[in-house]
PAFIDO-964606 format. One record per residue (C-alpha): z, x, y; residue in three letters; residue number from 1. Coordinates in steps of 0.05 Angstrom, whole numbers. Layout:
! PAFIDO-964606
+--------+--------+--------+------+-----+
!      Z !      X !      Y ! type ! seq !
+--------+--------+--------+------+-----+
!      Z !      X !      Y !  ALA ! NUM !
...
+--------+--------+--------+------+-----+
This chain:
! PAFIDO-964606
+--------+--------+--------+------+-----+
!      Z !      X !      Y ! type ! seq !
+--------+--------+--------+------+-----+
!   1279 !   1284 !   1124 !  MET !   1 !
!   1208 !   1311 !   1130 !  SER !   2 !
!   1188 !   1366 !   1179 !  LEU !   3 !
!   1148 !   1315 !   1220 !  CYS !   4 !
!   1211 !   1272 !   1229 !  GLU !   5 !
!   1253 !   1330 !   1253 !  SER !   6 !
!   1201 !   1367 !   1293 !  ILE !   7 !
!   1235 !   1354 !   1361 !  GLU !   8 !
!   1297 !   1393 !   1340 !  SER !   9 !
!   1259 !   1443 !   1299 !  LEU !  10 !
!   1212 !   1459 !   1357 !  ALA !  11 !
!   1269 !   1481 !   1403 !  MET !  12 !
!   1304 !   1521 !   1349 !  ALA !  13 !
!   1236 !   1554 !   1333 !  TYR !  14 !
!   1222 !   1573 !   1405 !  LEU !  15 !
!   1293 !   1598 !   1414 !  ASP !  16 !
!   1285 !   1641 !   1351 !  ASP !  17 !
!   1345 !   1607 !   1317 !  GLU !  18 !
!   1311 !   1591 !   1251 !  LEU !  19 !
!   1323 !   1636 !   1190 !  VAL !  20 !
!   1263 !   1671 !   1162 !  SER !  21 !
!   1251 !   1620 !   1106 !  GLU !  22 !
!   1254 !   1560 !   1154 !  GLU !  23 !
!   1209 !   1596 !   1203 !  ARG !  24 !
!   1156 !   1610 !   1151 !  ARG !  25 !
!   1159 !   1538 !   1126 !  GLU !  26 !
!   1151 !   1509 !   1196 !  LEU !  27 !
!   1093 !   1557 !   1214 !  GLU !  28 !
!   1057 !   1537 !   1150 !  THR !  29 !
!   1067 !   1464 !   1167 !  HIS !  30 !
!   1041 !   1474 !   1239 !  LEU !  31 !
!    975 !   1501 !   1212 !  VAL !  32 !
!    961 !   1435 !   1177 !  ALA !  33 !
!    994 !   1384 !   1224 !  CYS !  34 !
!    964 !   1379 !   1292 !  SER !  35 !
!   1015 !   1327 !   1319 !  SER !  36 !
!   1073 !   1374 !   1305 !  CYS !  37 !
!   1034 !   1431 !   1334 !  ARG !  38 !
!   1025 !   1392 !   1399 !  GLU !  39 !
!   1100 !   1380 !   1402 !  VAL !  40 !
!   1113 !   1454 !   1395 !  VAL !  41 !
!   1061 !   1472 !   1447 !  ASP !  42 !
!   1090 !   1420 !   1495 !  ARG !  43 !
!   1160 !   1448 !   1487 !  GLU !  44 !
!   1134 !   1518 !   1496 !  ARG !  45 !
!   1102 !   1499 !   1561 !  SER !  46 !
!   1165 !   1464 !   1586 !  ASP !  47 !
!   1207 !   1523 !   1568 !  LEU !  48 !
!   1162 !   1570 !   1606 !  SER !  49 !
!   1167 !   1527 !   1668 !  LEU !  50 !
!   1244 !   1527 !   1663 !  VAL !  51 !
!   1248 !   1602 !   1654 !  ARG !  52 !
!   1201 !   1613 !   1713 !  ALA !  53 !
!   1243 !   1568 !   1757 !  ALA !  54 !
!   1306 !   1608 !   1739 !  LEU !  55 !
!   1277 !   1674 !   1761 !  VAL !  56 !
!   1307 !   1692 !   1828 !  PRO !  57 !
!   1258 !   1706 !   1885 !  PRO !  58 !
!   1248 !   1779 !   1902 !  PRO !  59 !
!   1298 !   1805 !   1955 !  ALA !  60 !
!   1267 !   1821 !   2024 !  PRO !  61 !
!   1259 !   1894 !   2040 !  ASP !  62 !
!   1308 !   1889 !   2099 !  LEU !  63 !
!   1362 !   1861 !   2053 !  PHE !  64 !
!   1350 !   1917 !   2003 !  LYS !  65 !
!   1357 !   1969 !   2058 !  ALA !  66 !
!   1422 !   1937 !   2084 !  ARG !  67 !
!   1450 !   1932 !   2015 !  LEU !  68 !
!   1434 !   2005 !   1999 !  ALA !  69 !
!   1466 !   2026 !   2066 !  LYS !  70 !
!   1529 !   1987 !   2051 !  ALA !  71 !
!   1536 !   2016 !   1981 !  LEU !  72 !
!   1526 !   2087 !   2008 !  ASP !  73 !
!   1580 !   2075 !   2060 !  GLU !  74 !
!   1626 !   2047 !   2007 !  GLU !  75 !
!   1616 !   2107 !   1964 !  ALA !  76 !
!   1628 !   2155 !   2022 !  ARG !  77 !
!   1693 !   2120 !   2041 !  LEU !  78 !
!   1716 !   2120 !   1968 !  ALA !  79 !
!   1702 !   2195 !   1962 !  GLN !  80 !
!   1740 !   2207 !   2027 !  ARG !  81 !
!   1800 !   2167 !   2004 !  ALA !  82 !
!   1801 !   2204 !   1938 !  GLN !  83 !
!   1802 !   2270 !   1975 !  ARG !  84 !
!   1860 !   2248 !   2020 !  LEU !  85 !
!   1900 !   2211 !   1968 !  ARG !  86 !
!   1964 !   2251 !   1950 !  PRO !  87 !
!   1977 !   2267 !   1878 !  LEU !  88 !
!   2043 !   2231 !   1875 !  ALA !  89 !
!   2085 !   2194 !   1823 !  LEU !  90 !
!   2092 !   2134 !   1867 !  ILE !  91 !
!   2017 !   2127 !   1879 !  GLY !  92 !
!   1983 !   2088 !   1934 !  ARG !  93 !
!   2021 !   2048 !   1985 !  TYR !  94 !
!   2001 !   2000 !   2040 !  ILE !  95 !
!   2030 !   1997 !   2109 !  LEU !  96 !
!   2023 !   1942 !   2160 !  PRO !  97 !
!   1975 !   1946 !   2217 !  GLY !  98 !
!   1962 !   2011 !   2254 !  ALA !  99 !
!   2016 !   2046 !   2215 !  ALA ! 100 !
!   1969 !   2055 !   2156 !  THR ! 101 !
!   1922 !   2103 !   2190 !  VAL ! 102 !
!   1977 !   2145 !   2219 !  ALA ! 103 !
!   2017 !   2148 !   2155 !  ALA ! 104 !
!   1958 !   2166 !   2112 !  VAL ! 105 !
!   1936 !   2221 !   2160 !  ALA ! 106 !
!   2005 !   2250 !   2164 !  ALA ! 107 !
!   2014 !   2251 !   2089 !  ILE ! 108 !
!   1945 !   2283 !   2080 !  ALA ! 109 !
!   1962 !   2339 !   2129 !  VAL ! 110 !
!   2029 !   2347 !   2095 !  PHE ! 111 !
!   1997 !   2354 !   2025 !  VAL ! 112 !
!   1933 !   2390 !   2040 !  LEU ! 113 !
!   1953 !   2437 !   2097 !  VAL ! 114 !
!   2026 !   2452 !   2087 !  ARG ! 115 !
!   2057 !   2453 !   2018 !  PRO ! 116 !
!   2119 !   2410 !   2013 !  PRO ! 117 !
!   2178 !   2456 !   2027 !  ALA ! 118 !
!   2248 !   2434 !   2042 !  THR ! 119 !
!   2294 !   2466 !   2092 !  SER ! 120 !
!   2369 !   2475 !   2090 !  GLN ! 121 !
!   2405 !   2421 !   2130 !  THR ! 122 !
!   2472 !   2402 !   2159 !  GLY ! 123 !
!   2530 !   2359 !   2137 !  ALA ! 124 !
!   2497 !   2290 !   2145 !  VAL ! 125 !
!   2442 !   2295 !   2092 !  ALA ! 126 !
!   2489 !   2333 !   2046 !  SER ! 127 !
!   2542 !   2278 !   2049 !  GLU ! 128 !
!   2489 !   2226 !   2036 !  VAL ! 129 !
!   2467 !   2262 !   1974 !  VAL ! 130 !
!   2540 !   2271 !   1950 !  ARG ! 131 !
!   2552 !   2196 !   1959 !  GLN ! 132 !
!   2486 !   2181 !   1925 !  GLN ! 133 !
!   2511 !   2216 !   1862 !  LYS ! 134 !
!   2573 !   2171 !   1857 !  ARG ! 135 !
!   2572 !   2104 !   1822 !  SER ! 136 !
!   2612 !   2062 !   1870 !  LEU ! 137 !
!   2614 !   1985 !   1868 !  PRO ! 138 !
!   2569 !   1947 !   1915 !  LEU ! 139 !
!   2599 !   1897 !   1963 !  GLU ! 140 !
!   2538 !   1852 !   1963 !  VAL ! 141 !
!   2478 !   1845 !   1916 !  GLN ! 142 !
!   2408 !   1818 !   1916 !  GLY ! 143 !
!   2378 !   1770 !   1968 !  ALA ! 144 !
!   2444 !   1765 !   2006 !  SER ! 145 !
!   2441 !   1838 !   2026 !  THR ! 146 !
!   2402 !   1828 !   2091 !  GLY ! 147 !
!   2447 !   1773 !   2121 !  PRO ! 148 !
!   2509 !   1811 !   2098 !  TRP ! 149 !
!   2484 !   1875 !   2131 !  LEU ! 150 !
!   2473 !   1839 !   2197 !  ARG ! 151 !
!   2540 !   1806 !   2195 !  GLN ! 152 !
!   2585 !   1866 !   2173 !  HIS ! 153 !
!   2547 !   1927 !   2198 !  PHE ! 154 !
!   2492 !   1923 !   2250 !  ALA ! 155 !
!   2431 !   1879 !   2268 !  PRO ! 156 !
!   2384 !   1917 !   2223 !  VAL ! 157 !
!   2338 !   1897 !   2165 !  GLU ! 158 !
!   2339 !   1934 !   2099 !  PRO ! 159 !
!   2275 !   1976 !   2091 !  PRO ! 160 !
!   2223 !   1941 !   2049 !  GLN ! 161 !
!   2171 !   1976 !   2006 !  PHE ! 162 !
!   2100 !   1956 !   1989 !  ALA ! 163 !
!   2108 !   1980 !   1917 !  GLU ! 164 !
!   2129 !   1921 !   1874 !  PRO ! 165 !
!   2169 !   1964 !   1828 !  GLY ! 166 !
!   2223 !   1978 !   1881 !  ILE ! 167 !
!   2279 !   1927 !   1884 !  ARG ! 168 !
!   2339 !   1924 !   1931 !  LEU ! 169 !
!   2401 !   1922 !   1889 !  GLU ! 170 !
!   2453 !   1913 !   1943 !  GLY ! 171 !
!   2497 !   1950 !   1994 !  ALA ! 172 !
!   2565 !   1975 !   2011 !  ARG ! 173 !
!   2599 !   1999 !   2075 !  LEU ! 174 !
!   2619 !   2073 !   2080 !  THR ! 175 !
!   2629 !   2129 !   2128 !  VAL ! 176 !
!   2583 !   2190 !   2137 !  VAL ! 177 !
!   2606 !   2249 !   2180 !  ALA ! 178 !
!   2656 !   2205 !   2216 !  GLY ! 179 !
!   2604 !   2150 !   2232 !  HIS ! 180 !
!   2602 !   2079 !   2204 !  GLU ! 181 !
!   2546 !   2071 !   2154 !  ALA ! 182 !
!   2516 !   2024 !   2102 !  ALA ! 183 !
!   2493 !   2050 !   2036 !  GLN ! 184 !
!   2434 !   2011 !   2008 !  LEU ! 185 !
!   2419 !   2018 !   1934 !  LYS ! 186 !
!   2348 !   2008 !   1907 !  TYR ! 187 !
!   2323 !   2010 !   1836 !  MET ! 188 !
!   2254 !   2042 !   1825 !  VAL ! 189 !
!   2214 !   2024 !   1763 !  SER ! 190 !
!   2151 !   2062 !   1746 !  ILE ! 191 !
!   2124 !   2047 !   1677 !  GLY ! 192 !
!   2183 !   2057 !   1629 !  ARG ! 193 !
!   2221 !   2101 !   1679 !  GLU ! 194 !
!   2277 !   2073 !   1722 !  THR ! 195 !
!   2317 !   2111 !   1772 !  PHE ! 196 !
!   2358 !   2100 !   1836 !  GLY ! 197 !
!   2341 !   2108 !   1909 !  LEU ! 198 !
!   2393 !   2109 !   1965 !  THR ! 199 !
!   2379 !   2091 !   2037 !  ALA ! 200 !
!   2439 !   2107 !   2082 !  MET ! 201 !
!   2437 !   2071 !   2149 !  VAL ! 202 !
!   2482 !   2107 !   2199 !  ILE ! 203 !
!   2502 !   2084 !   2268 !  GLU ! 204 !
!   2516 !   2127 !   2328 !  GLY ! 205 !
!   2491 !   2195 !   2304 !  LEU ! 206 !
!   2473 !   2246 !   2357 !  ARG ! 207 !
!   2412 !   2288 !   2350 !  GLY ! 208 !
!   2451 !   2353 !   2343 !  THR ! 209 !
!   2485 !   2325 !   2280 !  GLU ! 210 !
!   2416 !   2321 !   2244 !  LEU ! 211 !
!   2406 !   2396 !   2241 !  THR ! 212 !
!   2352 !   2431 !   2201 !  GLY ! 213 !
!   2296 !   2399 !   2161 !  GLY ! 214 !
!   2220 !   2405 !   2163 !  GLN ! 215 !
!   2190 !   2359 !   2216 !  ALA ! 216 !
!   2134 !   2314 !   2194 !  ILE ! 217 !
!   2097 !   2273 !   2247 !  LYS ! 218 !
!   2075 !   2203 !   2227 !  VAL ! 219 !
!   2040 !   2171 !   2287 !  GLY ! 220 !
!   2090 !   2176 !   2343 !  GLU ! 221 !
!   2151 !   2179 !   2297 !  ARG ! 222 !
!   2180 !   2242 !   2265 !  THR ! 223 !
!   2212 !   2246 !   2197 !  LEU ! 224 !
!   2251 !   2307 !   2170 !  TYR ! 225 !
!   2251 !   2333 !   2099 !  VAL ! 226 !
!   2316 !   2368 !   2080 !  HIS ! 227 !
!   2344 !   2408 !   2023 !  ASP ! 228 !
!   2414 !   2379 !   2014 !  ALA ! 229 !
!   2453 !   2415 !   1960 !  ASP ! 230 !
!   2390 !   2427 !   1919 !  GLY ! 231 !
!   2365 !   2356 !   1926 !  ARG ! 232 !
!   2314 !   2331 !   1976 !  PRO ! 233 !
!   2331 !   2282 !   2031 !  ALA ! 234 !
!   2287 !   2250 !   2084 !  VAL ! 235 !
!   2317 !   2230 !   2152 !  THR ! 236 !
!   2287 !   2182 !   2202 !  TYR ! 237 !
!   2313 !   2155 !   2269 !  VAL ! 238 !
!   2283 !   2089 !   2290 !  ASP ! 239 !
!   2265 !   2066 !   2360 !  GLU ! 240 !
!   2335 !   2037 !   2369 !  PHE ! 241 !
!   2372 !   2102 !   2352 !  GLY ! 242 !
!   2391 !   2079 !   2281 !  MET ! 243 !
!   2389 !   2136 !   2230 !  THR ! 244 !
!   2362 !   2126 !   2160 !  TYR ! 245 !
!   2374 !   2179 !   2107 !  VAL ! 246 !
!   2338 !   2172 !   2039 !  PHE ! 247 !
!   2355 !   2207 !   1975 !  ALA ! 248 !
!   2337 !   2200 !   1901 !  SER ! 249 !
!   2363 !   2230 !   1838 !  ASP ! 250 !
!   2292 !   2237 !   1809 !  ARG ! 251 !
!   2239 !   2247 !   1862 !  LEU ! 252 !
!   2219 !   2316 !   1891 !  PRO ! 253 !
!   2212 !   2324 !   1966 !  ALA ! 254 !
!   2137 !   2307 !   1973 !  GLN ! 255 !
!   2143 !   2242 !   1932 !  GLN ! 256 !
!   2208 !   2221 !   1968 !  LEU ! 257 !
!   2171 !   2230 !   2033 !  LEU ! 258 !
!   2112 !   2188 !   2011 !  GLU ! 259 !
!   2160 !   2134 !   1989 !  LEU ! 260 !
!   2195 !   2133 !   2056 !  VAL ! 261 !
!   2128 !   2129 !   2093 !  VAL ! 262 !
!   2108 !   2071 !   2048 !  SER ! 263 !
!   2168 !   2030 !   2074 !  SER ! 264 !
!   2161 !   1984 !   2134 !  ASP ! 265 !
!   2202 !   2028 !   2181 !  LEU ! 266 !
!   2140 !   2061 !   2211 !  ILE ! 267 !
!   2106 !   1993 !   2217 !  GLY ! 268 !
!   2166 !   1966 !   2254 !  ARG ! 269 !
!   2160 !   2024 !   2305 !  ALA ! 270 !
!   2086 !   2009 !   2315 !  GLN ! 271 !
!   2098 !   1935 !   2326 !  GLN ! 272 !
!   2155 !   1948 !   2375 !  ALA ! 273 !
!   2110 !   1988 !   2422 !  ARG ! 274 !
+--------+--------+--------+------+-----+
């Protein structure tokens, strides 16, 4: 096939710089002598220029540019502020529902940046929870049935839920803590290749005097306490209905355990109940 017969396809390839050097030199030599092929290439070049011009977006108005620059500056400012306030924790960043987010983040920021995490000696309740957390006792219920089982056999409460997807409720068993009926909830925490246990003990009927000691941490209108129970940290929390929750882990230090508890939906429930 001669160059004249294939000029339509050759013209586009030539203008898009898709020809190898030998083909390009041969076509350019042919265009010097062939006016009809030269007209085809010129016409294709003109059409291509019109298409490229049509694809160029119109210049943005100055007002739009100003608004965009302001929005980007604000986004950068918020990102820098969040970076300053974000605790350096193993668990990372959590999300709480509704108004609980602001209160929890503010409380954790104060706890991390103003007061170093220090545990305090505590009474029998947190120590008993830690002792039971160390034992490997069989669960009476497992998996998705834990919530209904808890409401039927213990009290009308919901197991704490966590925003972190690596935390799974394994099950529960009934027990007794300091002479009070309780339910021991077992969670499995997976972070990367690391897996460890978390216990949430739900205790009914505790009096305030039985939760002695601990460092008070204010989150919104609720107060949590960080304890040193036999050398291990524990976090206690009493909800708006007087139910006591005691959290303990065989792997997390006090600060990270506190952050994990704050990431649960317990604080969110208190905000929604107001």
